[in-house]
C-alpha angles and dihedrals in degrees: 000000000000123000092239092060093058097046120087125224117260120237117239090257095052136086131183144196128198129199118192129199102018107177098237136086115270091236093059093043091051090059090061093041090052090052092065101035112124095008127125111257094246092054092043092053090051091049092050093046093057098035117119093214116110094223093053090090092058092046089050090052090052091049092051089050091052090049090051090048090051093049100041105029102032102026093231126161108256094207093061099046121123129188099248098173133013112173136167131214136188122256132178124326120218113216117212135173127235117198116231135187125293095027096300130127138204131211124245122200118207106191129199127204141201124225126203122186122190118191124196130195109232116220118236103236118180113225116231112260113256121220112246112245117232115229112255118251112260117241119232115253115261094240094061092042090053092051093051093052093055 
């Protein structure tokens, strides 16, 4: 199956960036990608800047690339961009050997991952103005009403 058949078309208000062969396991990369899903790009950049994860710098670079793509290629407003999708895929796995005692060896897997970021420009929609509710009139307590009737 070709790569073009699996990719979806981008909407006119979307931009994306892809990084292939990041030297980290997809599971670890997905933790960082999940951290920025649904955030505005300014907030996501702040989160990635102060993250203690090693891969956060590479994810930040991908996010900055997606922002540049949105601004230069698609003429989108950078201030209204949101991280719509951030998904991770598997790539190749390097297989290495680790020597053990008594002439034995163990396998080591060194996985790589792909990262795809899709940014979307959110439309500024004004909410309809709601009518302010007037506070309801308070009822007199029963004890004072009983005294007045006597």
